[in-house]
C-alpha positions as CSV (number, residue, x, y, z in Angstrom):
1,M,98.4,68.3,113.2
2,F,100.2,70.0,110.3
3,E,103.2,72.1,111.1
4,A,104.8,74.5,108.7
5,S,107.0,77.5,109.5
6,V,106.2,80.6,107.4
7,N,108.6,83.5,107.0
8,F,106.6,86.6,108.0
9,W,108.8,88.9,105.9
10,A,108.3,86.8,102.8
11,V,104.5,86.9,103.5
12,L,104.7,90.6,103.8
13,A,106.8,91.0,100.6
14,A,104.4,88.7,98.6
15,T,101.4,90.7,99.9
16,V,103.0,94.0,98.7
17,V,103.9,92.5,95.3
18,S,100.3,91.2,94.9
19,M,98.9,94.7,95.8
20,V,101.3,96.5,93.4
21,L,100.5,94.0,90.7
22,G,96.8,94.6,91.2
23,F,97.2,98.4,91.0
24,A,99.2,97.9,87.7
25,W,96.9,95.2,86.3
26,Y,93.8,97.3,86.7
27,S,95.4,100.6,85.7
28,Q,94.3,102.4,82.6
29,S,97.6,101.5,80.9
30,L,97.2,97.7,81.2
31,F,93.7,96.1,81.6
32,G,91.7,98.8,83.4
33,K,90.0,100.1,80.2
34,A,89.1,96.6,79.0
35,W,87.9,95.7,82.5
36,L,85.6,98.7,82.6
37,R,84.4,98.0,79.1
38,A,83.7,94.3,80.0
39,Q,81.5,95.5,82.8
40,G,79.7,98.0,80.6
41,K,80.9,101.0,82.6
42,S,82.7,104.2,81.8
43,T,85.5,105.8,83.9
44,E,83.0,108.4,85.0
45,Q,80.6,105.8,86.2
46,L,83.3,104.1,88.2
47,E,84.3,107.4,89.8
48,A,80.7,108.0,90.7
49,E,80.4,104.6,92.3
50,K,83.5,105.3,94.4
51,K,81.9,108.4,95.9
52,G,80.7,107.7,99.4
53,K,82.9,104.6,99.7
54,S,86.0,104.6,101.9
55,M,88.7,103.6,99.4
56,G,91.2,103.4,102.3
57,K,89.0,100.8,104.0
58,I,88.6,98.9,100.7
59,F,92.4,98.9,100.1
60,F,93.0,97.9,103.7
61,L,90.6,94.9,103.5
62,N,92.2,94.0,100.1
63,F,95.6,94.1,101.8
64,L,94.3,91.8,104.6
65,A,92.9,89.4,102.1
66,A,96.2,89.3,100.2
67,L,98.1,88.8,103.4
68,L,95.9,85.9,104.3
69,T,96.4,84.4,100.9
70,A,100.1,84.8,101.1
71,Y,100.2,83.2,104.6
72,V,98.1,80.2,103.6
73,L,100.1,79.7,100.4
74,G,103.2,79.9,102.6
75,V,101.7,77.1,104.8
76,F,101.1,74.9,101.8
77,L,104.6,75.6,100.5
78,G,106.0,74.6,103.9
79,L,103.9,71.4,104.0
80,L,105.1,70.5,100.5
81,D,108.7,71.5,101.4
82,A,108.9,73.7,98.3
83,R,112.2,75.6,98.7
84,S,112.8,77.0,95.2
85,V,111.3,79.8,93.2
86,S,110.2,77.3,90.5
87,G,108.7,75.0,93.1
88,G,106.8,77.9,94.6
89,V,105.5,79.0,91.1
90,Q,104.4,75.4,90.5
91,V,102.4,75.3,93.7
92,G,101.0,78.7,93.0
93,F,99.8,77.4,89.6
94,W,98.1,74.3,91.1
95,I,96.4,76.3,93.8
96,W,95.1,78.7,91.2
97,L,94.0,76.0,88.9
98,G,92.3,73.8,91.5
99,F,90.7,76.5,93.7
100,V,90.8,80.1,92.3
101,G,90.3,79.4,88.6
102,T,87.5,76.9,89.1
103,V,85.6,79.0,91.6
104,Q,85.8,82.1,89.3
105,F,84.8,80.0,86.4
106,V,81.7,78.7,88.2
107,N,80.9,82.3,89.3
108,K,81.2,83.3,85.6
109,L,78.8,80.6,84.6
110,Y,76.1,81.7,87.0
111,S,76.7,85.5,87.0
112,G,76.8,85.9,83.2
113,E,79.9,88.1,83.4
114,S,81.7,88.5,80.1
115,K,84.5,86.2,79.0
116,E,86.8,89.3,78.9
117,K,86.2,90.2,82.5
118,F,86.7,86.6,83.6
119,M,90.0,86.5,81.7
120,I,91.2,89.7,83.2
121,D,90.2,88.9,86.8
122,T,91.4,85.3,86.7
123,G,94.6,86.2,84.9
124,Y,95.4,88.7,87.7
125,Q,94.8,85.9,90.3
126,L,97.0,83.5,88.3
127,V,99.9,86.0,88.0
128,S,99.5,87.0,91.7
129,L,99.7,83.4,92.9
130,L,102.7,82.6,90.7
131,L,104.6,85.6,92.0
132,M,103.6,85.0,95.6
133,G,104.6,81.3,95.4
134,G,108.0,82.2,93.9
135,I,108.7,84.8,96.6
136,L,107.5,82.6,99.5
137,A,109.3,79.4,98.4
138,G,112.5,81.3,97.2
139,W,112.7,83.1,100.6
140,R,112.5,80.0,102.7
């Protein structure tokens, strides 16, 4: 069986960084306007869709998903004995390329989502995994 030790504090830090990145990435000052436009929605439509939804629950579930991603990435980094920021960034890139980017690309092919939305969403995932990988491997 595989054994890899994972630093819980590094996992927590990587999770928080990923969440902060997401808030910034999809903010109106970065890619939020373009992301809405790529979906054919206005800010008003998005706000109307949020009504009745528990944003606290959504953010909590998002946090849990990011926490799981950070933990699993930490396991991979441990198994690969990546102990530097650059090593962690490289593993984050390969994980993104082989798993996240490809899955999102196939989803784009079948869902018909716009190229712009695909680039924004997949770009966020790439940067998030690069940062997570750097934090997790650098903190080992």
